[in-house]
C-alpha positions as CSV (number, residue, x, y, z in Angstrom):
1,M,-2.4,-44.5,28.5
2,I,-0.1,-43.5,25.7
3,V,3.5,-44.6,25.0
4,Q,6.1,-42.0,24.1
5,K,9.7,-43.2,24.1
6,D,9.3,-45.3,27.1
7,I,7.4,-42.6,29.0
8,L,3.9,-43.6,30.0
9,E,1.5,-40.8,30.5
10,D,-1.9,-40.9,32.3
11,A,-4.6,-41.4,29.7
12,Y,-6.4,-38.1,30.3
13,G,-4.7,-34.7,30.5
14,P,-5.3,-31.7,32.7
15,G,-8.6,-29.8,32.2
16,E,-10.3,-26.8,33.8
17,Y,-13.3,-27.5,36.0
18,D,-15.6,-25.6,38.2
19,P,-14.1,-25.6,41.8
20,A,-17.7,-25.8,43.1
21,L,-17.7,-29.4,42.0
22,Y,-15.8,-30.2,45.2
23,E,-17.4,-27.8,47.6
24,Y,-18.2,-30.1,50.5
25,A,-20.9,-29.9,53.1
26,R,-18.9,-31.7,55.7
27,I,-15.8,-33.7,56.6
28,A,-16.7,-37.4,56.9
29,E,-16.5,-39.0,60.3
30,C,-14.0,-41.9,60.8
31,V,-13.7,-45.0,62.9
32,N,-10.5,-45.2,64.9
33,G,-8.7,-48.4,63.9
34,F,-9.8,-51.7,62.3
35,E,-10.3,-53.2,65.7
36,N,-13.1,-50.7,66.4
37,V,-15.2,-51.5,63.3
38,R,-18.5,-52.8,64.6
39,D,-21.6,-54.2,62.9
40,T,-23.1,-50.7,63.1
41,H,-20.3,-49.4,61.0
42,L,-20.8,-52.0,58.4
43,A,-24.5,-51.1,58.4
44,Q,-23.3,-47.5,57.8
45,F,-21.3,-48.7,54.8
46,H,-24.3,-50.3,53.2
47,A,-26.4,-47.2,54.0
48,Q,-23.9,-44.5,53.0
49,G,-21.8,-46.4,50.5
50,F,-18.5,-45.8,52.3
51,L,-16.6,-46.2,55.6
52,A,-13.5,-44.2,56.7
53,I,-11.1,-45.7,59.2
54,Q,-8.2,-43.7,60.7
55,H,-5.1,-45.4,62.1
56,A,-5.8,-48.7,60.3
57,Y,-2.1,-49.3,59.5
58,S,1.0,-48.4,61.5
59,T,3.5,-45.6,61.0
60,A,6.2,-48.3,60.2
61,Q,4.0,-49.9,57.6
62,V,3.4,-46.6,55.9
63,A,7.1,-45.7,55.9
64,A,7.9,-49.1,54.4
65,A,5.3,-48.6,51.7
66,M,6.6,-45.2,50.7
67,A,10.1,-46.7,50.4
68,A,8.7,-49.5,48.2
69,V,6.9,-47.0,46.0
70,K,10.1,-45.0,45.6
71,A,12.0,-48.1,44.7
72,L,9.4,-49.1,42.0
73,I,9.6,-45.6,40.5
74,A,13.4,-45.7,40.5
75,G,13.3,-48.9,38.5
76,D,14.8,-51.2,41.2
77,N,12.5,-54.0,40.0
78,R,13.2,-54.4,36.3
79,A,10.0,-56.5,35.9
80,F,7.8,-53.5,36.8
81,R,6.6,-51.3,33.9
82,G,3.6,-49.6,35.6
83,V,4.9,-46.1,36.1
84,Q,2.7,-43.4,34.6
85,F,3.4,-39.7,34.6
86,E,1.0,-36.8,34.5
87,R,0.0,-36.2,30.9
88,G,1.5,-33.3,29.0
89,I,4.9,-33.2,30.8
90,A,6.9,-35.7,28.7
91,Q,9.6,-33.2,28.0
92,E,10.0,-32.3,31.7
93,V,10.2,-36.0,32.5
94,K,13.0,-36.5,30.0
95,R,14.9,-33.6,31.6
96,S,14.4,-34.9,35.2
97,A,16.1,-37.6,37.3
98,G,15.9,-39.0,40.8
99,H,13.7,-37.1,43.2
100,A,12.6,-34.5,40.6
101,R,11.4,-37.3,38.3
102,E,9.6,-39.0,41.1
103,M,7.7,-35.9,41.8
104,L,6.1,-36.1,38.3
105,V,4.6,-39.6,38.7
106,R,0.9,-39.8,38.6
107,K,0.2,-43.6,39.1
108,L,1.7,-47.0,39.6
109,T,-0.4,-49.9,38.1
110,R,-0.4,-53.5,39.2
111,F,2.1,-53.3,42.0
112,V,0.7,-56.2,44.0
113,G,3.1,-59.2,44.1
114,L,6.2,-57.1,43.4
115,D,7.1,-56.0,47.0
116,P,6.0,-57.5,50.3
117,R,6.1,-54.0,51.9
118,L,3.1,-53.2,49.7
119,D,1.4,-56.6,49.7
120,V,0.9,-56.4,53.5
121,F,-1.9,-53.8,53.0
122,G,-4.1,-55.8,50.8
123,E,-3.4,-59.1,52.7
124,D,-4.1,-57.7,56.1
125,P,-6.5,-60.2,57.8
126,R,-8.4,-57.4,59.5
127,L,-9.2,-55.8,56.2
128,L,-10.1,-59.1,54.6
129,D,-12.4,-59.9,57.6
130,I,-14.3,-56.6,57.1
131,L,-14.6,-57.1,53.4
132,T,-16.0,-60.6,53.9
133,R,-18.5,-59.3,56.3
134,I,-19.6,-56.6,53.8
135,M,-19.7,-59.0,50.8
136,G,-21.0,-62.1,52.6
137,E,-18.2,-64.2,51.1
138,P,-14.4,-64.1,50.9
139,P,-13.1,-61.3,48.7
140,A,-10.7,-61.5,45.7
141,L,-8.4,-58.7,44.6
142,F,-9.5,-57.5,41.2
143,A,-7.3,-54.5,40.5
144,N,-4.7,-52.3,42.2
145,Q,-2.9,-49.0,41.7
146,A,-0.9,-46.5,43.6
147,M,-2.4,-43.1,43.1
148,L,0.3,-40.4,43.5
149,K,-1.1,-36.9,43.0
150,P,2.0,-34.7,42.6
151,P,2.1,-31.2,44.3
152,G,1.0,-28.4,42.1
153,I,0.4,-30.5,39.0
154,G,-1.7,-33.5,40.3
155,R,-4.8,-33.3,38.2
156,E,-8.4,-33.7,39.2
157,K,-10.1,-37.2,39.1
158,P,-13.6,-36.2,38.0
159,W,-16.7,-37.7,39.6
160,H,-17.3,-41.3,38.6
161,Q,-18.3,-44.8,39.7
162,D,-15.7,-47.5,39.8
163,H,-18.0,-50.1,38.3
164,A,-18.1,-48.0,35.1
165,Y,-14.4,-49.1,34.6
166,F,-14.7,-52.8,35.5
167,N,-16.1,-55.6,33.3
168,L,-18.2,-57.1,36.1
169,P,-21.8,-58.2,36.4
170,M,-24.1,-55.3,37.4
171,H,-25.0,-57.0,40.7
172,T,-21.4,-57.2,41.8
173,C,-20.6,-55.8,45.3
174,I,-17.3,-54.1,44.4
175,V,-15.5,-52.6,47.5
176,S,-12.4,-50.4,47.0
177,A,-9.9,-49.7,49.7
178,W,-7.9,-46.4,49.5
179,V,-4.9,-46.3,51.9
180,A,-3.4,-42.9,52.6
181,L,0.4,-42.7,52.7
182,D,0.5,-38.9,53.1
183,P,-2.0,-36.7,55.0
184,A,-4.9,-36.3,52.6
185,D,-7.1,-33.3,52.9
186,P,-9.2,-31.0,50.6
187,E,-6.2,-28.8,49.8
188,N,-4.1,-31.6,48.4
189,G,-6.9,-33.5,46.7
190,C,-8.4,-36.0,49.2
191,M,-11.3,-38.2,48.2
192,H,-14.7,-36.6,48.0
193,V,-17.8,-38.7,48.1
194,I,-21.6,-38.4,47.8
195,P,-23.2,-40.4,50.5
196,E,-26.0,-42.8,49.5
197,S,-25.3,-42.2,45.8
198,H,-24.5,-46.0,45.4
199,R,-28.2,-46.6,45.8
200,D,-29.0,-44.7,42.6
201,G,-27.7,-47.5,40.4
202,P,-25.4,-47.2,37.4
203,V,-25.0,-43.7,35.9
204,V,-24.0,-43.0,32.3
205,H,-20.4,-41.9,31.9
206,F,-18.9,-39.6,29.3
207,K,-15.4,-39.1,27.9
208,R,-14.7,-35.5,29.0
209,R,-11.8,-34.6,31.3
210,D,-11.8,-38.4,32.1
211,W,-14.3,-41.3,31.8
212,Q,-16.7,-39.6,34.2
213,I,-20.2,-38.6,35.4
214,C,-21.3,-35.5,33.6
215,D,-20.7,-32.4,35.8
216,T,-24.3,-31.5,35.7
217,D,-25.3,-34.8,37.2
218,V,-23.2,-34.3,40.3
219,A,-25.3,-33.9,43.5
220,R,-23.1,-31.0,44.8
221,H,-25.2,-30.3,47.9
222,R,-24.5,-33.7,49.3
223,I,-20.7,-33.9,49.1
224,A,-18.5,-35.1,52.0
225,A,-14.7,-34.8,52.0
226,V,-12.7,-37.7,53.4
227,A,-9.7,-36.4,55.2
228,L,-7.3,-39.1,56.3
229,Q,-4.0,-39.3,58.2
230,P,-1.2,-41.7,56.9
231,G,-2.3,-45.2,57.5
232,G,-6.0,-44.3,57.3
233,V,-8.2,-46.2,54.8
234,L,-11.4,-45.4,53.0
235,L,-13.7,-48.2,51.9
236,W,-16.4,-47.5,49.3
237,H,-19.0,-49.3,47.2
238,G,-18.3,-49.6,43.4
239,R,-21.3,-47.5,42.5
240,L,-20.6,-44.7,45.0
241,H,-20.1,-41.4,43.2
242,H,-16.6,-40.1,44.2
243,G,-13.8,-37.9,42.8
244,S,-10.9,-35.7,43.9
245,P,-9.9,-32.2,43.1
246,A,-6.5,-31.2,41.7
247,N,-3.6,-30.9,44.1
248,R,-2.9,-27.2,44.2
249,S,-0.8,-27.4,47.4
250,N,2.9,-27.9,47.7
251,R,2.4,-31.3,49.4
252,R,2.2,-34.8,47.9
253,R,-0.9,-36.9,48.2
254,R,0.1,-40.6,47.8
255,A,-2.2,-43.5,48.3
256,L,-2.6,-47.2,47.6
257,Q,-5.8,-48.3,45.9
258,L,-7.1,-51.9,46.0
259,H,-10.4,-53.1,44.4
260,Y,-12.0,-56.2,45.7
261,I,-14.9,-58.4,44.4
262,P,-16.6,-61.5,45.8
263,A,-14.4,-64.5,45.0
264,S,-17.3,-66.2,43.1
265,V,-17.8,-63.4,40.6
266,E,-16.7,-63.8,36.9
267,T,-16.0,-61.1,34.4
268,I,-18.3,-59.9,31.6
269,A,-17.6,-58.5,28.1
270,T,-16.7,-54.8,27.7
271,E,-19.8,-54.4,25.4
272,E,-22.1,-55.5,28.2
273,R,-20.6,-53.0,30.6
274,L,-20.8,-50.1,28.1
275,A,-24.4,-51.0,27.3
276,V,-25.1,-49.8,30.9
277,Y,-22.5,-47.2,31.6
278,G,-21.7,-45.9,28.1
279,S,-23.6,-43.1,26.3
280,E,-23.5,-44.5,22.8
281,G,-27.0,-45.2,21.4
282,K,-28.8,-43.4,24.2
283,D,-30.7,-40.2,24.2
284,V,-28.2,-38.5,26.6
285,V,-25.9,-35.5,26.3
286,C,-23.2,-33.9,28.5
């Protein structure tokens, strides 16, 4: 993230990539509602590394969340400084206001605790119960963002593992929850995952278009796209390989992203994480 006259831009800029990186073999199957998640689905999470749930949250909750996101972008909460725009459009941001400016926003960081209309998602007892059953102990919220991929300019998020970003012990069972606020599909940049890749352990990441897995290390033949309706949620393991293509459509792709860890886990030093996920000092190239 860089600072330019009070405009925060996403840390990595647009970059060309091979569209074949997101050619999927199938659309992932989904459970219908939190109430229908069974032990067999949790076993599927552990085996596949992810679980998609449609209709987890209500239409009213989604509408309230989008109003809350709009309010944060508009600056209604003066304590919030977490608006980030797509990189490379600072001049356009300066010339824009209102809805036009809102359509340039890439990300909101650390929104939890600022608006109850957003907090209800991460505090939902049905979600917390599923997370507890997956982790074997109560979860704690570790990080949170709203991921807003603008139409036409919303860039790719290259393939990566979330654990590569988090200073947490290597054994940590990180579970992320991605809540769709708009319809999310391959055309507007829905999440793509590689089933079972969490079983392969940590993968070295490189600073290329982002902090990412090298394109040549992506198991392209195993990709599943996760299409979600508003209110749907994707849960995935912190070592699952996942990414999303650029939004080339004329539609938004807004989502809330919540990362959980077991409540007993403590953080580690950045150097310890990079010793595993970083490329420095290793005989690796990308």
